[in-house]
C-alpha positions as CSV (number, residue, x, y, z in Angstrom):
1,X,82.4,99.7,82.7
2,X,85.2,101.1,84.8
3,X,86.5,103.8,87.1
4,X,89.8,105.2,85.9
5,X,92.5,106.9,88.0
6,X,96.1,107.8,87.6
7,X,98.4,106.9,90.5
8,X,101.0,109.4,91.7
9,X,102.9,109.0,95.0
10,X,101.6,112.3,96.4
11,X,98.9,113.2,98.8
12,X,96.7,114.2,95.9
13,X,97.5,110.9,94.1
14,X,96.6,108.8,97.1
15,X,93.4,110.7,97.8
16,X,92.4,110.2,94.1
17,X,93.3,106.4,94.4
18,X,91.3,106.0,97.6
19,X,88.3,107.8,96.2
20,X,88.4,105.8,93.0
21,X,88.5,102.6,95.0
22,X,85.5,103.7,96.9
23,X,83.6,104.5,93.6
24,X,84.6,101.2,92.1
25,X,83.2,99.4,95.2
26,X,80.0,101.5,95.2
27,X,79.5,100.8,91.5
28,X,80.6,97.1,91.6
29,X,83.0,97.6,88.7
30,X,86.6,97.4,87.8
31,X,89.1,100.0,88.9
32,X,91.8,100.7,86.3
33,X,94.9,102.4,87.8
34,X,97.2,104.1,85.3
35,X,100.8,104.4,86.4
36,X,103.1,106.7,84.6
37,X,106.8,106.7,83.9
38,X,107.4,109.6,86.2
39,X,108.1,107.3,89.2
40,X,111.7,106.4,88.5
41,X,113.2,106.2,92.0
42,X,113.1,103.0,94.0
43,X,111.4,104.9,96.9
44,X,108.6,106.0,94.5
45,X,108.2,102.5,93.3
46,X,107.9,101.2,96.9
47,X,105.3,103.7,97.8
48,X,103.3,103.0,94.6
49,X,103.5,99.2,95.3
50,X,102.3,99.8,98.9
51,X,99.5,102.0,97.8
52,X,98.3,99.5,95.1
53,X,98.5,96.6,97.6
54,X,96.4,98.6,100.1
55,X,93.7,99.2,97.4
56,X,93.7,95.5,96.1
57,X,93.1,94.4,99.8
58,X,90.3,96.9,100.1
59,X,88.6,95.7,97.0
60,X,88.8,91.9,97.8
61,X,85.4,90.7,98.4
62,X,83.7,94.0,97.7
63,X,82.5,93.2,94.1
64,X,85.2,95.3,92.5
65,X,88.5,94.3,90.9
66,X,91.7,96.4,90.2
67,X,93.8,96.4,87.0
68,X,97.0,98.3,86.6
69,X,98.0,99.7,83.3
70,X,101.3,101.3,82.4
71,X,101.1,104.8,81.0
72,X,103.6,107.2,79.6
73,X,104.9,110.5,80.9
74,X,101.6,112.2,79.7
75,X,99.1,110.9,82.3
76,X,96.4,113.3,81.1
77,X,96.4,111.8,77.6
78,X,96.7,108.2,79.2
79,X,93.7,108.7,81.4
80,X,91.5,109.9,78.5
81,X,92.7,107.1,76.2
82,X,92.0,104.4,78.9
83,X,88.6,105.9,79.7
84,X,87.7,105.8,76.0
85,X,89.0,102.3,75.5
86,X,87.2,100.9,78.6
87,X,83.9,102.9,78.3
88,X,84.6,104.3,81.7
89,X,81.9,105.4,84.0
90,X,84.1,107.9,85.8
91,X,87.6,109.4,85.9
92,X,89.0,110.4,89.3
93,X,91.8,113.0,89.5
94,X,93.5,114.6,92.5
95,X,94.1,118.3,92.7
96,X,96.6,120.1,94.7
97,X,96.1,123.2,96.7
98,X,97.1,126.4,94.9
99,X,98.1,129.8,95.9
100,X,95.5,132.7,95.6
101,X,97.1,133.6,92.2
102,X,97.3,129.9,91.1
103,X,93.6,129.5,91.8
104,X,92.9,131.7,88.7
105,X,94.2,128.9,86.5
106,X,93.3,125.3,86.8
107,X,96.3,122.9,86.4
108,X,96.9,122.2,82.7
109,X,96.7,118.4,83.1
110,X,93.4,118.7,85.0
111,X,92.1,121.1,82.5
112,X,93.0,118.8,79.6
113,X,91.3,115.8,81.4
114,X,88.2,117.8,82.1
115,X,87.8,119.0,78.5
116,X,88.7,115.8,76.7
117,X,87.2,113.2,79.1
118,X,84.5,110.9,77.5
119,X,82.8,110.5,80.9
120,X,82.2,112.5,84.1
121,X,85.4,113.5,86.1
122,X,85.5,113.6,89.8
123,X,88.2,115.9,91.2
124,X,89.4,115.4,94.8
125,X,91.9,117.0,97.1
126,X,93.4,115.7,100.2
127,X,92.3,116.9,103.6
128,X,94.1,120.0,104.8
129,X,95.9,118.2,107.6
130,X,97.1,115.4,105.2
131,X,98.3,118.0,102.7
132,X,100.8,119.6,105.0
């Protein structure tokens, strides 16, 4: 069993990664981090590497392991496929804050994950101060 999360170099992505790491430790299971092709700049690659090293250090000795899988440009599809393949216990996604009008519609990727996921989905958002 696993906890699956996509990594994006955004406050929402980091919050999802941190929460997924916490859940993997709590469950004593593997954390599978799916990284997409969207991070093409050297700066994004550096941030992603720093975030993943921080999570690996956090999981050392905690009864959980981390594995990184490369995804495609369609992270929603990738998350569902990895969750199915690994018999995931949980998918963790990060949500961004939306305007009052935007709140009427859930993001299309989040909606696809929620509707197609073979397991529970935990949606998190960064703290208000971190999101600014």
